[in-house]
TIVO-2410 file (N, C-alpha, C; in nm, 3 decimals):
# residues 118
REC num residu      c1      c2      c3 atome chaine
REC   1      Q  -1.012  -1.351  -1.247     N      A
REC   1      Q  -0.878  -1.321  -1.198    CA      A
REC   1      Q  -0.872  -1.176  -1.153     C      A
REC   2      V  -0.812  -1.155  -1.037     N      A
REC   2      V  -0.802  -1.020  -0.982    CA      A
REC   2      V  -0.679  -0.949  -1.036     C      A
REC   3      Q  -0.697  -0.824  -1.071     N      A
REC   3      Q  -0.585  -0.740  -1.111    CA      A
REC   3      Q  -0.578  -0.620  -1.018     C      A
REC   4      L  -0.458  -0.586  -0.976     N      A
REC   4      L  -0.434  -0.470  -0.891    CA      A
REC   4      L  -0.341  -0.376  -0.965     C      A
REC   5      V  -0.381  -0.250  -0.977     N      A
REC   5      V  -0.301  -0.152  -1.051    CA      A
REC   5      V  -0.275  -0.033  -0.960     C      A
REC   6      E  -0.147  -0.012  -0.928     N      A
REC   6      E  -0.108   0.100  -0.843    CA      A
REC   6      E  -0.076   0.224  -0.925     C      A
REC   7      S  -0.088   0.338  -0.861     N      A
REC   7      S  -0.046   0.465  -0.920    CA      A
REC   7      S  -0.015   0.562  -0.806     C      A
REC   8      G   0.049   0.674  -0.842     N      A
REC   8      G   0.073   0.778  -0.745    CA      A
REC   8      G   0.215   0.789  -0.694     C      A
REC   9      G   0.302   0.697  -0.734     N      A
REC   9      G   0.441   0.707  -0.691    CA      A
REC   9      G   0.511   0.822  -0.760     C      A
REC  10      G   0.633   0.849  -0.713     N      A
REC  10      G   0.710   0.958  -0.773    CA      A
REC  10      G   0.825   1.000  -0.686     C      A
REC  11      L   0.880   1.115  -0.719     N      A
REC  11      L   0.994   1.173  -0.646    CA      A
REC  11      L   0.944   1.288  -0.559     C      A
REC  12      V   0.983   1.286  -0.433     N      A
REC  12      V   0.940   1.391  -0.341    CA      A
REC  12      V   1.054   1.421  -0.244     C      A
REC  13      Q   1.058   1.542  -0.195     N      A
REC  13      Q   1.161   1.579  -0.097    CA      A
REC  13      Q   1.122   1.529   0.041     C      A
REC  14      A   1.222   1.510   0.125     N      A
REC  14      A   1.195   1.469   0.262    CA      A
REC  14      A   1.102   1.569   0.329     C      A
REC  15      G   1.006   1.515   0.404     N      A
REC  15      G   0.905   1.598   0.467    CA      A
REC  15      G   0.780   1.615   0.385     C      A
REC  16      G   0.785   1.574   0.260     N      A
REC  16      G   0.671   1.588   0.171    CA      A
REC  16      G   0.572   1.474   0.185     C      A
REC  17      S   0.472   1.475   0.096     N      A
REC  17      S   0.364   1.378   0.100    CA      A
REC  17      S   0.337   1.321  -0.039     C      A
REC  18      L   0.285   1.200  -0.040     N      A
REC  18      L   0.236   1.135  -0.160    CA      A
REC  18      L   0.115   1.052  -0.123     C      A
REC  19      R   0.025   1.032  -0.220     N      A
REC  19      R  -0.086   0.941  -0.199    CA      A
REC  19      R  -0.083   0.835  -0.309     C      A
REC  20      L  -0.070   0.711  -0.267     N      A
REC  20      L  -0.075   0.598  -0.360    CA      A
REC  20      L  -0.219   0.548  -0.371     C      A
REC  21      S  -0.254   0.504  -0.490     N      A
REC  21      S  -0.385   0.445  -0.515    CA      A
REC  21      S  -0.367   0.306  -0.576     C      A
REC  22      C  -0.463   0.220  -0.549     N      A
REC  22      C  -0.462   0.085  -0.605    CA      A
REC  22      C  -0.605   0.049  -0.643     C      A
REC  23      V  -0.627   0.027  -0.771     N      A
REC  23      V  -0.758  -0.011  -0.820    CA      A
REC  23      V  -0.761  -0.161  -0.843     C      A
REC  24      A  -0.864  -0.225  -0.788     N      A
REC  24      A  -0.879  -0.370  -0.801    CA      A
REC  24      A  -0.992  -0.403  -0.898     C      A
REC  25      S  -0.975  -0.512  -0.970     N      A
REC  25      S  -1.079  -0.556  -1.062    CA      A
REC  25      S  -1.089  -0.707  -1.058     C      A
REC  26      G  -1.204  -0.758  -1.098     N      A
REC  26      G  -1.216  -0.900  -1.119    CA      A
REC  26      G  -1.290  -0.978  -1.011     C      A
REC  27      R  -1.302  -0.926  -0.890     N      A
REC  27      R  -1.376  -0.998  -0.787    CA      A
REC  27      R  -1.448  -0.898  -0.697     C      A
REC  28      T  -1.511  -0.949  -0.595     N      A
REC  28      T  -1.585  -0.864  -0.502    CA      A
REC  28      T  -1.488  -0.800  -0.405     C      A
REC  29      F  -1.445  -0.681  -0.441     N      A
REC  29      F  -1.340  -0.610  -0.369    CA      A
REC  29      F  -1.373  -0.592  -0.221     C      A
REC  30      R  -1.494  -0.555  -0.193     N      A
REC  30      R  -1.526  -0.515  -0.055    CA      A
REC  30      R  -1.518  -0.630   0.044     C      A
REC  31      R  -1.513  -0.754  -0.002     N      A
REC  31      R  -1.517  -0.868   0.088    CA      A
REC  31      R  -1.382  -0.903   0.148     C      A
REC  32      Y  -1.274  -0.854   0.092     N      A
REC  32      Y  -1.146  -0.901   0.143    CA      A
REC  32      Y  -1.053  -0.787   0.181     C      A
REC  33      A  -0.960  -0.822   0.269     N      A
REC  33      A  -0.862  -0.725   0.316    CA      A
REC  33      A  -0.768  -0.684   0.203     C      A
REC  34      M  -0.717  -0.563   0.216     N      A
REC  34      M  -0.618  -0.509   0.123    CA      A
REC  34      M  -0.501  -0.455   0.203     C      A
REC  35      G  -0.388  -0.439   0.137     N      A
REC  35      G  -0.272  -0.389   0.209    CA      A
REC  35      G  -0.166  -0.333   0.117     C      A
REC  36      W  -0.059  -0.291   0.180     N      A
REC  36      W   0.058  -0.240   0.108    CA      A
REC  36      W   0.185  -0.301   0.166     C      A
REC  37      F   0.275  -0.337   0.078     N      A
REC  37      F   0.410  -0.379   0.113    CA      A
REC  37      F   0.507  -0.286   0.039     C      A
REC  38      R   0.632  -0.292   0.079     N      A
REC  38      R   0.734  -0.216   0.007    CA      A
REC  38      R   0.866  -0.292   0.008     C      A
REC  39      Q   0.949  -0.261  -0.091     N      A
REC  39      Q   1.081  -0.323  -0.099    CA      A
REC  39      Q   1.182  -0.219  -0.142     C      A
REC  40      A   1.276  -0.194  -0.053     N      A
REC  40      A   1.383  -0.099  -0.081    CA      A
REC  40      A   1.499  -0.173  -0.147     C      A
REC  41      P   1.585  -0.102  -0.220     N      A
REC  41      P   1.698  -0.166  -0.287    CA      A
REC  41      P   1.785  -0.243  -0.188     C      A
REC  42      G   1.813  -0.368  -0.219     N      A
REC  42      G   1.898  -0.449  -0.135    CA      A
REC  42      G   1.835  -0.501  -0.008     C      A
REC  43      K   1.705  -0.476   0.009     N      A
REC  43      K   1.637  -0.519   0.132    CA      A
REC  43      K   1.522  -0.614   0.098     C      A
REC  44      E   1.476  -0.685   0.200     N      A
REC  44      E   1.362  -0.773   0.181    CA      A
REC  44      E   1.232  -0.693   0.176     C      A
REC  45      R   1.135  -0.752   0.112     N      A
REC  45      R   1.003  -0.690   0.108    CA      A
REC  45      R   0.945  -0.685   0.248     C      A
REC  46      E   0.881  -0.575   0.285     N      A
REC  46      E   0.827  -0.561   0.419    CA      A
REC  46      E   0.684  -0.510   0.416     C      A
REC  47      F   0.611  -0.549   0.518     N      A
REC  47      F   0.472  -0.506   0.536    CA      A
REC  47      F   0.467  -0.359   0.572     C      A
REC  48      V   0.368  -0.288   0.517     N      A
REC  48      V   0.350  -0.147   0.549    CA      A
REC  48      V   0.219  -0.124   0.624     C      A
REC  49      A   0.108  -0.169   0.565     N      A
REC  49      A  -0.023  -0.143   0.627    CA      A
REC  49      A  -0.126  -0.238   0.567     C      A
REC  50      A  -0.235  -0.262   0.642     N      A
REC  50      A  -0.344  -0.346   0.594    CA      A
REC  50      A  -0.475  -0.296   0.650     C      A
REC  51      I  -0.580  -0.314   0.571     N      A
REC  51      I  -0.714  -0.269   0.610    CA      A
REC  51      I  -0.812  -0.382   0.580     C      A
REC  52      P  -0.903  -0.414   0.674     N      A
REC  52      P  -0.995  -0.526   0.651    CA      A
REC  52      P  -1.102  -0.493   0.547     C      A
REC  53      G  -1.169  -0.601   0.502     N      A
REC  53      G  -1.277  -0.581   0.407    CA      A
REC  53      G  -1.401  -0.524   0.472     C      A
REC  54      G  -1.431  -0.570   0.593     N      A
REC  54      G  -1.544  -0.519   0.668    CA      A
REC  54      G  -1.495  -0.449   0.792     C      A
REC  55      G  -1.563  -0.468   0.903     N      A
REC  55      G  -1.516  -0.408   1.026    CA      A
REC  55      G  -1.394  -0.480   1.079     C      A
REC  56      G  -1.316  -0.410   1.155     N      A
REC  56      G  -1.197  -0.471   1.210    CA      A
REC  56      G  -1.084  -0.371   1.222     C      A
REC  57      S  -0.972  -0.421   1.266     N      A
REC  57      S  -0.858  -0.333   1.293    CA      A
REC  57      S  -0.776  -0.307   1.168     C      A
REC  58      I  -0.719  -0.189   1.168     N      A
REC  58      I  -0.621  -0.151   1.066    CA      A
REC  58      I  -0.483  -0.168   1.128     C      A
REC  59      Y  -0.390  -0.218   1.050     N      A
REC  59      Y  -0.256  -0.245   1.101    CA      A
REC  59      Y  -0.151  -0.164   1.023     C      A
REC  60      Y  -0.051  -0.119   1.097     N      A
REC  60      Y   0.061  -0.046   1.039    CA      A
REC  60      Y   0.193  -0.103   1.090     C      A
REC  61      A   0.293  -0.097   1.005     N      A
REC  61      A   0.428  -0.123   1.053    CA      A
REC  61      A   0.469  -0.012   1.148     C      A
REC  62      D   0.549  -0.045   1.246     N      A
REC  62      D   0.593   0.056   1.344    CA      A
REC  62      D   0.663   0.173   1.276     C      A
REC  63      S   0.733   0.144   1.168     N      A
REC  63      S   0.813   0.247   1.101    CA      A
REC  63      S   0.728   0.354   1.032     C      A
REC  64      V   0.598   0.327   1.012     N      A
REC  64      V   0.515   0.424   0.941    CA      A
REC  64      V   0.399   0.475   1.027     C      A
REC  65      K   0.383   0.422   1.147     N      A
REC  65      K   0.274   0.466   1.234    CA      A
REC  65      K   0.281   0.616   1.259     C      A
REC  66      G   0.166   0.680   1.247     N      A
REC  66      G   0.159   0.823   1.270    CA      A
REC  66      G   0.193   0.907   1.147     C      A
REC  67      R   0.247   0.843   1.043     N      A
REC  67      R   0.282   0.915   0.921    CA      A
REC  67      R   0.201   0.869   0.800     C      A
REC  68      F   0.170   0.740   0.794     N      A
REC  68      F   0.095   0.683   0.681    CA      A
REC  68      F  -0.047   0.648   0.726     C      A
REC  69      T  -0.140   0.660   0.632     N      A
REC  69      T  -0.278   0.623   0.657    CA      A
REC  69      T  -0.332   0.542   0.540     C      A
REC  70      I  -0.383   0.423   0.570     N      A
REC  70      I  -0.445   0.339   0.468    CA      A
REC  70      I  -0.596   0.357   0.476     C      A
REC  71      S  -0.660   0.361   0.360     N      A
REC  71      S  -0.805   0.374   0.355    CA      A
REC  71      S  -0.856   0.306   0.228     C      A
REC  72      R  -0.987   0.290   0.219     N      A
REC  72      R  -1.043   0.226   0.101    CA      A
REC  72      R  -1.176   0.288   0.066     C      A
REC  73      D  -1.209   0.283  -0.062     N      A
REC  73      D  -1.338   0.327  -0.113    CA      A
REC  73      D  -1.396   0.210  -0.191     C      A
REC  74      N  -1.485   0.137  -0.128     N      A
REC  74      N  -1.539   0.016  -0.191    CA      A
REC  74      N  -1.621   0.047  -0.315     C      A
REC  75      A  -1.681   0.163  -0.320     N      A
REC  75      A  -1.758   0.201  -0.438    CA      A
REC  75      A  -1.669   0.218  -0.560     C      A
REC  76      K  -1.543   0.250  -0.537     N      A
REC  76      K  -1.448   0.269  -0.646    CA      A
REC  76      K  -1.349   0.154  -0.658     C      A
REC  77      N  -1.367   0.050  -0.576     N      A
REC  77      N  -1.273  -0.064  -0.577    CA      A
REC  77      N  -1.129  -0.017  -0.561     C      A
REC  78      T  -1.107   0.076  -0.472     N      A
REC  78      T  -0.977   0.140  -0.460    CA      A
REC  78      T  -0.932   0.144  -0.315     C      A
REC  79      V  -0.804   0.118  -0.295     N      A
REC  79      V  -0.741   0.135  -0.164    CA      A
REC  79      V  -0.631   0.241  -0.179     C      A
REC  80      Y  -0.615   0.320  -0.076     N      A
REC  80      Y  -0.521   0.431  -0.079    CA      A
REC  80      Y  -0.415   0.416   0.031     C      A
REC  81      L  -0.301   0.480   0.008     N      A
REC  81      L  -0.201   0.493   0.112    CA      A
REC  81      L  -0.155   0.638   0.111     C      A
REC  82      Q  -0.199   0.714   0.210     N      A
REC  82      Q  -0.156   0.851   0.225    CA      A
REC  82      Q  -0.028   0.852   0.306     C      A
REC  83      M   0.077   0.906   0.248     N      A
REC  83      M   0.209   0.905   0.311    CA      A
REC  83      M   0.252   1.050   0.338     C      A
REC  84      N   0.266   1.083   0.464     N      A
REC  84      N   0.308   1.217   0.506    CA      A
REC  84      N   0.444   1.210   0.575     C      A
REC  85      S   0.506   1.324   0.589     N      A
REC  85      S   0.637   1.334   0.657    CA      A
REC  85      S   0.734   1.229   0.604     C      A
REC  86      L   0.741   1.220   0.473     N      A
REC  86      L   0.824   1.116   0.412    CA      A
REC  86      L   0.971   1.136   0.443     C      A
REC  87      E   1.040   1.024   0.458     N      A
REC  87      E   1.183   1.021   0.490    CA      A
REC  87      E   1.257   0.946   0.380     C      A
REC  88      P   1.386   0.975   0.364     N      A
REC  88      P   1.463   0.900   0.262    CA      A
REC  88      P   1.453   0.749   0.282     C      A
REC  89      E   1.436   0.705   0.405     N      A
REC  89      E   1.424   0.562   0.434    CA      A
REC  89      E   1.294   0.501   0.380     C      A
REC  90      D   1.200   0.585   0.339     N      A
REC  90      D   1.076   0.536   0.280    CA      A
REC  90      D   1.090   0.505   0.132     C      A
REC  91      T   1.206   0.536   0.076     N      A
REC  91      T   1.230   0.508  -0.065    CA      A
REC  91      T   1.221   0.358  -0.091     C      A
REC  92      A   1.134   0.319  -0.185     N      A
REC  92      A   1.110   0.178  -0.213    CA      A
REC  92      A   1.011   0.166  -0.327     C      A
REC  93      V   0.997   0.043  -0.376     N      A
REC  93      V   0.885   0.010  -0.463    CA      A
REC  93      V   0.770  -0.035  -0.372     C      A
REC  94      Y   0.656   0.026  -0.390     N      A
REC  94      Y   0.539  -0.003  -0.307    CA      A
REC  94      Y   0.442  -0.091  -0.386     C      A
REC  95      Y   0.400  -0.200  -0.320     N      A
REC  95      Y   0.312  -0.297  -0.382    CA      A
REC  95      Y   0.177  -0.301  -0.310     C      A
REC  96      C   0.073  -0.302  -0.388     N      A
REC  96      C  -0.062  -0.323  -0.337    CA      A
REC  96      C  -0.089  -0.473  -0.332     C      A
REC  97      V  -0.153  -0.519  -0.224     N      A
REC  97      V  -0.184  -0.661  -0.210    CA      A
REC  97      V  -0.329  -0.678  -0.169     C      A
REC  98      G  -0.384  -0.796  -0.200     N      A
REC  98      G  -0.522  -0.823  -0.165    CA      A
REC  98      G  -0.544  -0.969  -0.130     C      A
REC  99      H  -0.648  -0.993  -0.049     N      A
REC  99      H  -0.695  -1.127  -0.016    CA      A
REC  99      H  -0.591  -1.210   0.057     C      A
REC 100      P  -0.575  -1.186   0.184     N      A
REC 100      P  -0.481  -1.268   0.262    CA      A
REC 100      P  -0.532  -1.411   0.274     C      A
REC 101      S  -0.439  -1.506   0.274     N      A
REC 101      S  -0.472  -1.646   0.290    CA      A
REC 101      S  -0.364  -1.713   0.374     C      A
REC 102      S  -0.376  -1.843   0.393     N      A
REC 102      S  -0.279  -1.915   0.475    CA      A
REC 102      S  -0.140  -1.914   0.413     C      A
REC 103      S  -0.133  -1.891   0.285     N      A
REC 103      S  -0.002  -1.889   0.217    CA      A
REC 103      S   0.048  -1.747   0.193     C      A
REC 104      G  -0.018  -1.650   0.249     N      A
REC 104      G   0.024  -1.511   0.230    CA      A
REC 104      G  -0.084  -1.430   0.163     C      A
REC 105      W  -0.047  -1.334   0.080     N      A
REC 105      W  -0.142  -1.252   0.006    CA      A
REC 105      W  -0.155  -1.309  -0.135     C      A
REC 106      D  -0.280  -1.329  -0.178     N      A
REC 106      D  -0.303  -1.396  -0.306    CA      A
REC 106      D  -0.279  -1.305  -0.426     C      A
REC 107      Y  -0.304  -1.176  -0.410     N      A
REC 107      Y  -0.298  -1.085  -0.524    CA      A
REC 107      Y  -0.197  -0.974  -0.500     C      A
REC 108      W  -0.118  -0.946  -0.602     N      A
REC 108      W  -0.014  -0.843  -0.594    CA      A
REC 108      W  -0.022  -0.754  -0.716     C      A
REC 109      G   0.000  -0.624  -0.694     N      A
REC 109      G   0.014  -0.532  -0.804    CA      A
REC 109      G   0.154  -0.535  -0.860     C      A
REC 110      Q   0.178  -0.454  -0.961     N      A
REC 110      Q   0.309  -0.452  -1.027    CA      A
REC 110      Q   0.409  -0.363  -0.955     C      A
REC 111      G   0.361  -0.280  -0.865     N      A
REC 111      G   0.449  -0.192  -0.788    CA      A
REC 111      G   0.459  -0.052  -0.845     C      A
REC 112      T   0.481   0.044  -0.757     N      A
REC 112      T   0.504   0.182  -0.798    CA      A
REC 112      T   0.620   0.238  -0.718     C      A
REC 113      Q   0.710   0.310  -0.785     N      A
REC 113      Q   0.832   0.358  -0.721    CA      A
REC 113      Q   0.806   0.486  -0.645     C      A
REC 114      V   0.853   0.488  -0.521     N      A
REC 114      V   0.852   0.610  -0.439    CA      A
REC 114      V   0.997   0.642  -0.403     C      A
REC 115      T   1.039   0.762  -0.436     N      A
REC 115      T   1.175   0.805  -0.407    CA      A
REC 115      T   1.169   0.934  -0.326     C      A
REC 116      V   1.233   0.933  -0.209     N      A
REC 116      V   1.234   1.049  -0.120    CA      A
REC 116      V   1.377   1.101  -0.114     C      A
REC 117      S   1.396   1.224  -0.158     N      A
REC 117      S   1.530   1.282  -0.158    CA      A
REC 117      S   1.554   1.360  -0.029     C      A
REC 118      S   1.680   1.363   0.013     N      A
REC 118      S   1.714   1.432   0.138    CA      A
REC 118      S   1.751   1.577   0.112     C      A
***
C-alpha cells in the first residue's frame, strides 16, 4: 500500500515562497506520475501540477504557471512543489497525489495547509 506524506505548509505573506514536499512509500515511486491538488475553503478541489514518472510533459494549472514549479527526486521517493510569488488566492490545503488511473488518482496524502496573508 502506498503512503504519501506531505510537509512544508505554513503561513507566509503575499509575495513570499514556500516549498512543499511529499514522500512516497510502498511501491516503485519512479514508475508513476505524481501531482498536487489544492482545496480552498468553500471551493472544489482543483488540479495544481503534475509530473510524469519517466520522460514526458509537466503540467500546470493556468493560475500557477510561472510561479510554481513541480519536481521530483526518485532517489528520495519525493516530489516537490516550489511556490513563489504567493498570493492570498493560493490559500488552501495542498494534497500530494500519485498514480493516475482511469478513475482519477489512486493515492492521496493527508494534505498540508498553506495560508497566504495579504
